[in-house]
DOTIMAR-393059 format. One record per residue: residue in one letter; x, y, z of N, C-alpha, C in turn. Coordinates in nm, 2 decimals, decimal comma. Example, Ala and Ser with C-alpha at 12.3 -4.5 7.8 and 13.67 -1.06 7.14 Angstrom:
BEGIN
 code    n.X    n.Y    n.Z   ca.X   ca.Y   ca.Z    c.X    c.Y    c.Z
    A   1,32  -0,57   0,78   1,23  -0,45   0,78   1,32  -0,33   0,78
    S   1,28  -0,22   0,71   1,37  -0,11   0,71   1,29   0,00   0,79
// end
This chain:
BEGIN
 code    n.X    n.Y    n.Z   ca.X   ca.Y   ca.Z    c.X    c.Y    c.Z
    M   9,68  10,05   8,71   9,63   9,97   8,83   9,50   9,88   8,81
    I   9,49   9,76   8,85   9,39   9,69   8,85   9,25   9,75   8,90
    E   9,16   9,76   8,84   9,04   9,81   8,86   8,98   9,79   8,98
    D   8,95   9,64   9,06   8,90   9,60   9,16   8,98   9,65   9,25
    I   9,10   9,65   9,26   9,20   9,68   9,37   9,21   9,79   9,39
    Q   9,20   9,91   9,27   9,23  10,02   9,25   9,05  10,09   9,39
    K   8,98  10,04   9,36   8,84  10,07   9,43   8,86  10,02   9,58
    R   8,90   9,92   9,59   8,94   9,90   9,73   9,00   9,93   9,82
    A   9,13   9,98   9,73   9,24  10,05   9,80   9,19  10,21   9,82
    L   9,12  10,28   9,75   9,08  10,42   9,74   8,96  10,38   9,87
    H   8,85  10,26   9,85   8,80  10,29   9,96   8,86  10,26  10,14
    R   8,97  10,18  10,11   9,06  10,15  10,26   9,08  10,31  10,31
    T   9,16  10,38  10,19   9,20  10,51  10,26   9,12  10,62  10,28
    R   8,98  10,61  10,22   8,87  10,66  10,31   8,86  10,62  10,42
    I   8,86  10,49  10,47   8,84  10,47  10,60   8,94  10,51  10,71
    L   9,08  10,51  10,62   9,17  10,56  10,74   9,20  10,67  10,75
    E   9,12  10,79  10,66   9,13  10,92  10,66   9,02  10,93  10,80
    G   8,91  10,86  10,78   8,79  10,86  10,92   8,87  10,81  11,03
    Q   8,93  10,72  11,06   9,00  10,70  11,18   9,07  10,77  11,24
    M   9,18  10,86  11,15   9,29  10,95  11,19   9,17  11,08  11,24
    R   9,08  11,10  11,18   9,03  11,22  11,23   8,97  11,16  11,37
    G   8,94  11,07  11,36   8,87  11,04  11,49   8,97  11,03  11,62
    V   9,11  10,96  11,59   9,19  10,97  11,66   9,23  11,13  11,72
    G   9,22  11,22  11,63   9,27  11,38  11,67   9,17  11,41  11,70
    R   9,06  11,34  11,74   8,93  11,45  11,83   8,95  11,38  11,97
    M   9,00  11,26  11,98   9,03  11,15  12,08   9,14  11,23  12,15
    I   9,24  11,28  12,08   9,34  11,33  12,15   9,32  11,47  12,19
    E   9,24  11,56  12,11   9,20  11,70  12,17   9,08  11,66  12,28
    S   8,97  11,57  12,27   8,90  11,57  12,39   8,98  11,46  12,50
    E   9,10  11,45  12,51   9,20  11,41  12,60   9,12  11,24  12,66
    E   9,07  11,21  12,57   9,04  11,09  12,59   9,14  10,95  12,66
    Y   9,10  10,87  12,73   9,14  10,76  12,81   9,30  10,69  12,73
    C   9,41  10,73  12,73   9,52  10,68  12,66   9,51  10,57  12,61
    M   9,48  10,44  12,66   9,44  10,30  12,61   9,39  10,28  12,52
    D   9,21  10,41  12,50   9,13  10,34  12,40   9,19  10,44  12,30
    I   9,29  10,56  12,32   9,34  10,59  12,18   9,44  10,52  12,10
    I   9,48  10,44  12,20   9,61  10,35  12,15   9,54  10,23  12,07
    A   9,43  10,20  12,12   9,36  10,11  12,06   9,30  10,13  11,91
    Q   9,29  10,27  11,88   9,23  10,30  11,78   9,39  10,34  11,68
    S   9,49  10,37  11,76   9,56  10,40  11,65   9,62  10,24  11,59
    R   9,59  10,15  11,68   9,63  10,02  11,65   9,54   9,95  11,53
    A   9,44  10,00  11,49   9,32   9,99  11,46   9,37  10,01  11,30
    I   9,42  10,16  11,29   9,48  10,20  11,20   9,59  10,16  11,11
    Q   9,66  10,13  11,24   9,80  10,03  11,16   9,76   9,93  11,10
    R   9,66   9,81  11,16   9,60   9,72  11,07   9,55   9,75  10,97
    S   9,45   9,90  10,93   9,42   9,94  10,82   9,52   9,96  10,71
    L   9,64  10,03  10,75   9,76  10,04  10,69   9,76   9,92  10,61
    E   9,79   9,82  10,74   9,86   9,68  10,64   9,78   9,61  10,57
    S   9,62   9,61  10,57   9,53   9,62  10,45   9,58   9,63  10,36
    L   9,61   9,78  10,30   9,64   9,87  10,26   9,74   9,85  10,17
    N   9,80   9,78  10,24   9,96   9,77  10,21   9,94   9,64  10,09
    R   9,87   9,55  10,17   9,85   9,43  10,09   9,76   9,43   9,96
    L   9,70   9,51   9,96   9,63   9,54   9,83   9,75   9,59   9,73
    L   9,82   9,72   9,76   9,89   9,73   9,69  10,00   9,66   9,63
    L  10,03   9,62   9,72  10,11   9,50   9,71  10,08   9,38   9,63
    E   9,96   9,33   9,64   9,91   9,27   9,52   9,85   9,29   9,40
    N   9,86   9,44   9,38   9,88   9,52   9,24   9,98   9,47   9,20
    H  10,11   9,52   9,25  10,23   9,56   9,20  10,28   9,42   9,18
    L  10,23   9,30   9,25  10,27   9,17   9,22  10,21   9,12   9,04
    R  10,09   9,13   9,07   9,99   9,13   8,93  10,03   9,15   8,82
    T  10,08   9,30   8,86  10,09   9,41   8,68  10,27   9,39   8,71
    H  10,32   9,46   8,75  10,51   9,50   8,70  10,59   9,37   8,76
    V  10,55   9,33   8,88  10,65   9,22   8,91  10,63   9,11   8,78
    S  10,51   9,07   8,76  10,53   8,97   8,66  10,56   8,98   8,55
    T  10,55   9,12   8,50  10,61   9,15   8,36  10,75   9,15   8,32
    M  10,79   9,21   8,50  10,93   9,25   8,50  11,03   9,10   8,50
    F  10,93   9,01   8,60  11,01   8,82   8,57  11,01   8,80   8,41
    E  10,91   8,83   8,34  10,89   8,71   8,20  11,03   8,81   8,15
    E  11,05   8,94   8,17  11,13   9,01   8,08  11,28   8,95   8,14
    G  11,30   8,94   8,25  11,45   8,88   8,29  11,53   8,96   8,32
    G  11,64   8,90   8,34  11,77   8,99   8,34  11,75   9,11   8,49
    D  11,81   9,21   8,43  11,81   9,36   8,52  11,69   9,38   8,56
    H  11,56   9,37   8,49  11,42   9,38   8,53  11,38   9,31   8,64
    R  11,40   9,15   8,61  11,38   9,04   8,74  11,44   9,10   8,84
    E  11,58   9,14   8,85  11,68   9,18   8,97  11,63   9,31   9,04
    Q  11,55   9,37   8,95  11,49   9,48   9,00  11,35   9,45   9,07
    A  11,29   9,38   9,03  11,16   9,31   9,11  11,24   9,26   9,25
    V  11,32   9,18   9,25  11,33   9,10   9,34  11,38   9,24   9,43
    E  11,46   9,34   9,41  11,52   9,44   9,47  11,38   9,51   9,61
    E  11,27   9,53   9,47  11,20   9,64   9,52  11,09   9,52   9,61
    L  11,06   9,45   9,60  11,02   9,32   9,70  11,11   9,31   9,84
    L  11,22   9,27   9,83  11,31   9,30   9,94  11,29   9,45  10,00
    R  11,28   9,57   9,93  11,27   9,70  10,01  11,13   9,69  10,07
    A  11,02   9,65   9,97  10,91   9,65  10,05  10,88   9,60  10,17
    F  10,96   9,50  10,24  10,95   9,41  10,34  11,07   9,44  10,41
    D  11,14   9,58  10,38  11,27   9,58  10,48  11,37   9,49  10,50
    F  11,39   9,41  10,37  11,47   9,29  10,39  11,63   9,38  10,32
    D  11,65   9,49  10,28  11,71   9,49  10,20  11,89   9,58  10,26
    G  11,81   9,57  10,39  11,94   9,65  10,47  11,95   9,78  10,47
    R  11,89   9,81  10,45  11,91  10,01  10,45  11,82  10,06  10,55
// end
């Protein structure tokens, strides 16, 4: 994994852990549902940010190599990307 992306991804996971604990506390204390939903949506945005980092790393490392190798490797890269975006029909 690219060092900078790894650091940023780990930082993002720590933020997500804190956000999840916060939502758990909100649920336990029976806070207003719309406030909990707002926090849940923030977590979803954080997960998307993490996914972007992971995808960037995959594109810069594995996918670029797979495309250079061509043939079956290239096809595998395309299939992985389609799967990552739920475009593979499964």
